[in-house]
C-alpha positions in Angstrom: 239.5 277.3 -4.3 236.3 277.8 -6.3 235.6 275.4 -9.2 232.9 274.7 -11.7 231.8 271.1 -11.8 231.6 269.6 -15.2 230.1 266.3 -14.0 228.0 265.3 -11.0 230.4 264.5 -8.2 229.0 262.5 -5.3 228.9 264.4 -2.0 230.1 267.6 -3.7 227.5 268.8 -6.2 225.9 268.6 -9.5 227.2 269.6 -12.9 227.3 273.3 -13.4 227.5 274.3 -9.8 230.2 276.5 -8.5 231.6 275.0 -5.3 234.5 275.8 -3.0 236.9 272.9 -2.3 240.4 272.4 -0.9 243.2 273.5 -3.3 244.8 270.0 -3.4 241.5 268.2 -4.1 240.8 270.5 -7.0 244.4 270.5 -8.5 245.2 266.8 -7.9 241.9 265.1 -8.3 239.0 267.0 -9.9 240.7 269.0 -12.6 243.0 266.2 -14.0 240.1 263.8 -14.2 238.1 266.4 -16.2 235.4 266.7 -13.6 236.0 270.4 -12.8 237.4 273.7 -14.0 238.6 276.8 -12.1 235.7 279.1 -11.6 236.9 282.0 -13.8 234.5 284.0 -15.9 235.8 282.5 -19.1 235.5 278.9 -17.8 232.0 279.5 -16.5 231.0 280.9 -20.0 232.7 277.9 -21.7 230.9 275.5 -19.5 227.5 277.2 -20.2 228.1 276.9 -24.0 229.0 273.2 -23.6 225.9 272.6 -21.5 223.7 274.2 -24.1 225.3 272.1 -26.8 224.8 269.0 -24.7 221.2 269.8 -24.0 220.5 270.4 -27.7 222.1 267.0 -28.5 220.1 265.3 -25.8 216.9 266.9 -27.1 217.6 265.7 -30.7 218.3 262.2 -29.3 215.1 262.1 -27.4 213.1 263.3 -30.5 214.7 260.6 -32.6 213.9 258.0 -29.9 210.2 259.2 -29.8 210.0 258.9 -33.6 211.4 255.4 -33.5 209.0 254.5 -30.7 206.1 255.5 -32.8 207.3 253.3 -35.6 207.9 250.4 -33.3 204.4 250.7 -31.7 203.0 249.8 -35.2 205.3 246.7 -35.5 204.1 243.2 -34.8 206.5 240.3 -34.7 205.8 236.6 -35.1 208.0 233.8 -33.9 207.3 230.2 -35.1 208.5 227.8 -32.5 208.5 224.1 -32.1 206.3 222.9 -29.3 205.9 219.8 -27.3 203.1 218.5 -25.0 200.8 221.1 -23.5 202.0 223.7 -26.0 205.3 224.2 -24.2 208.2 225.5 -26.3 211.4 223.5 -27.0 213.8 226.1 -25.8 212.7 229.7 -25.3 212.3 233.1 -27.0 215.0 235.5 -25.6 215.8 239.2 -26.1 218.4 238.2 -28.8 215.6 236.5 -30.8 213.5 239.6 -30.5 216.4 241.8 -31.6 217.0 239.5 -34.6 213.3 239.8 -35.6 213.4 243.6 -35.2 216.5 243.6 -37.4 214.6 241.7 -40.1 211.8 244.2 -39.8 214.3 247.0 -40.5 214.9 248.3 -36.9 218.4 247.9 -35.5 217.9 247.6 -31.7 220.5 246.4 -29.2 219.3 243.3 -27.3 220.2 245.0 -24.0 217.5 247.6 -24.6 214.8 244.9 -24.9 213.3 244.3 -21.5 212.1 240.7 -20.9 211.7 239.7 -17.3 212.4 236.1 -18.3 212.6 234.2 -21.5 209.3 233.3 -23.1 208.5 229.6 -22.9 204.9 229.3 -23.9 202.7 230.1 -26.9 200.7 233.3 -26.9 200.8 237.1 -27.5 203.3 239.2 -25.5 203.9 242.9 -25.2 207.7 243.5 -25.2 209.0 246.8 -23.7 212.0 248.4 -25.5 213.9 251.1 -23.7 215.1 253.5 -26.4 216.0 256.5 -24.2 215.9 257.0 -20.4 212.5 258.8 -20.9 211.2 256.9 -24.0 209.9 253.4 -24.1 208.1 251.5 -26.9 205.9 248.4 -26.7 206.0 245.8 -29.5 203.6 242.9 -29.9 205.2 239.5 -30.1 203.2 236.5 -31.3 204.6 233.1 -30.5 202.9 230.5 -32.7 203.3 226.8 -33.5 205.7 225.9 -36.2 
């Protein structure tokens, strides 16, 4: 049976490909899970229109992420932290703290998109990477100063 894949299927093919599979595999597994359609002319045309819509939405998303990245590049954040001997922080600055500072600055960013290799435990200036889109990243300056 020939089918059009709607999603990437491991060891079978990528989305949009027309592949030949066993009848039972298509009827009982791929089609009910929404991963494939029968390869008729109408279904292929329907898939192409959905693909174009998806690509347009992904393009708009990427452009919005690039615009946000340009805004974030101009942003500089400051954290005032209590310090002990040798300028070591009591506690640390985490991605949640950075997300809260960004929210105060007017940018709603999920903390899981903020890439800190490990929490910040010393005074200084840091460059924080923010993953806005799989292809778009922004760098924000973070100043950690004494309270």
